[in-house]
N, C-alpha and C positions, 0 to 999 in steps of 0.2 A: 493845903494852900487854900486861902480864902479869897484870893484876887479874882475878879471877874469883870468881863465886859458884858454889858447887857443892852438889849433892845426891848422896849416895852410897848404894848398897845399898837403894834404894827398891823394896820388894817389893809388887807389885800383882797381883790376879787379872785375867786377860785372856783374851778369846776369841781364840785364835790357833792357826794351823796350816794346812797345805795340805789335809789330808784332812778330810772331814766328821767322822770319828771323833775327830780331834784337837780340833775345834771344839765337840764335843758338851758338853764340860765345861771350865770356865775353868781355865787353868793359871797358876801364878805366874810372873811375869817379874821379873827384877832389872834395875833401871835406874840408871845413873850419868850425871849431867849436869854439864857444866862450861859456865858462861855467862861469856864474856869481855866485860868492860865496863871503864869507867873509874870507879874507886871513890874517887878523890881527894877529890871534893866531899863525899861521904858521910863520909870519914875526917876531914876538917877541920871539918865542920859538925855532925857527930853527928846528922844528919837522915836518917831512913829514906826520905824522899821523894827523896833524891839517890842512892839505891841501888836494887838490885833486891830486892824482897821475896821471899825464898825460900819463905816459908810460902804466899804466893799462888801462886807457881810450882808448888809441890807440889800444891796444890788443883786447879789447872788441868790438870796432867799426870795426876793421879789420875782426874779426871773423863773426860778423853780416853781413857785406857787402859782403864778399867773399863767405859766406856760404848760403846766401839768394838768393831769386829770386824776382824781382820787375818789375812791368810794368812802374810805374811812378817815377820820381825823388821825387815827393811829398811824396810818400809812403816810399821811402828810407830815406828821411830826417826825417819823423815822427818816423820811427823805431829807428834811431840814437838818436833823441831827447828824446824819451821815455826811452831808455837805459841809457842815461846820467842822466836823472832826478831821477833815482833810487839811485844815489850817495847822501848820507846824507847831504853833504855840498852844493850841487848844488840847487839853487833856481830858476834859469832861464838859458836857453840855446838858442843860435842862431846857426842854422845849414844851411850852404850854400852848394849846390851840383850842379855840372855841369858835363856833359859828356866831356871827354878830347877832343873828336873830335869837340866839339862846344866851346872850351875854348879860341879860338883866337878872334880877333876883327871882329865883335862884339862878346863878350862872352855871352853865353845863359845859363841860369840855373835858379834855384829857391833858395829862402832863407826863412826859417821859424824861428819864435821865440816862444818858449813855456815856460810857468811858471809851477812850481811845482803844482799849484792849477788848471791848465787847465784840 
């Protein structure tokens, strides 16, 4: 299945970092999400209930990121992936995360892919 719902370049303030100094002040993280699902029913019925509502996903991710505290980007990405895989139609998700301050050339960050069965 190659259908997907995506959110790109979602910039959110996050308490993240290994050292206490890094976590003293929120840093912006940039998040890209690809949610793999079957969109055929949504496409043929024009019914949002047959799709994944990306606005709701964005709200859930925003709440988790801005309300949480993380040491590693890997932990942040895993939290997001786990949250998204609770969606009934989502069978796989790819989450890429980078700190905004490391988003220039070269961009530094992480990307994970998780399946519903992981």
